[in-house]
C-alpha positions as CSV (number, residue, x, y, z in Angstrom):
1,A,175.0,118.4,-61.6
2,Q,173.4,119.8,-58.4
3,T,171.9,122.9,-59.9
4,L,168.4,123.2,-61.4
5,V,167.5,125.9,-63.9
6,V,163.7,126.4,-64.1
7,G,161.5,129.1,-65.8
8,E,160.3,130.1,-69.2
9,V,162.4,132.3,-71.6
10,G,160.6,135.0,-73.5
11,L,161.6,136.1,-77.0
12,G,163.4,139.1,-75.5
13,G,165.4,136.9,-73.2
14,E,163.4,137.7,-70.1
15,I,162.9,134.8,-67.6
16,R,159.4,134.2,-66.4
17,P,158.0,131.9,-63.8
18,A,157.0,128.3,-64.8
19,P,153.8,126.9,-63.6
20,K,153.9,125.4,-60.1
21,L,157.4,126.7,-59.5
22,T,157.2,126.2,-55.7
23,Q,156.3,122.5,-56.1
24,R,159.1,122.0,-58.7
25,L,161.6,123.4,-56.2
26,D,160.3,121.1,-53.4
27,E,160.6,118.1,-55.7
28,A,164.1,119.2,-56.8
29,A,165.3,119.4,-53.2
30,K,163.9,115.9,-52.6
31,L,165.9,114.6,-55.6
32,G,169.1,116.1,-54.2
33,F,169.5,119.4,-56.0
34,V,171.2,122.0,-53.7
35,R,170.6,125.2,-55.7
36,A,168.2,126.5,-58.3
37,I,168.3,129.3,-60.8
38,T,164.9,130.9,-61.1
39,P,163.0,134.0,-62.3
40,P,162.8,136.9,-59.9
41,K,160.3,136.9,-57.0
42,T,160.3,133.1,-56.6
43,A,158.9,131.7,-53.4
44,I,161.6,131.0,-50.9
45,N,162.3,127.3,-50.4
46,K,164.3,126.4,-47.2
47,N,165.6,123.2,-48.6
48,I,167.3,124.6,-51.7
49,E,169.5,127.7,-52.4
50,V,167.6,129.9,-54.9
51,N,169.4,132.4,-57.2
52,E,167.2,134.7,-59.1
53,F,167.9,136.2,-62.5
54,N,165.7,138.3,-64.8
55,N,167.2,137.5,-68.2
56,I,169.1,134.8,-70.0
57,A,172.2,136.9,-70.5
58,A,172.8,136.9,-66.7
59,I,172.4,133.2,-66.5
60,K,174.8,132.7,-69.4
61,S,177.5,134.5,-67.5
62,L,177.4,131.7,-64.8
63,F,178.4,129.1,-67.4
64,T,181.1,130.9,-69.4
65,N,184.8,130.9,-68.6
66,K,186.2,134.4,-68.3
């Protein structure tokens, strides 16, 4: 509930930056989100923990039980 996932997914499963990503992260921090899952090379935000992933398969591994 405190994790934000933001970005665009390409047909090959790659994660690309969404427009105005830095502003989205700033607003998410103001709303109480503590971590974000974003595409690689995202601007660092000091108010929210940023985890970078380059494809959807890597993100899926976060939400599956092993």
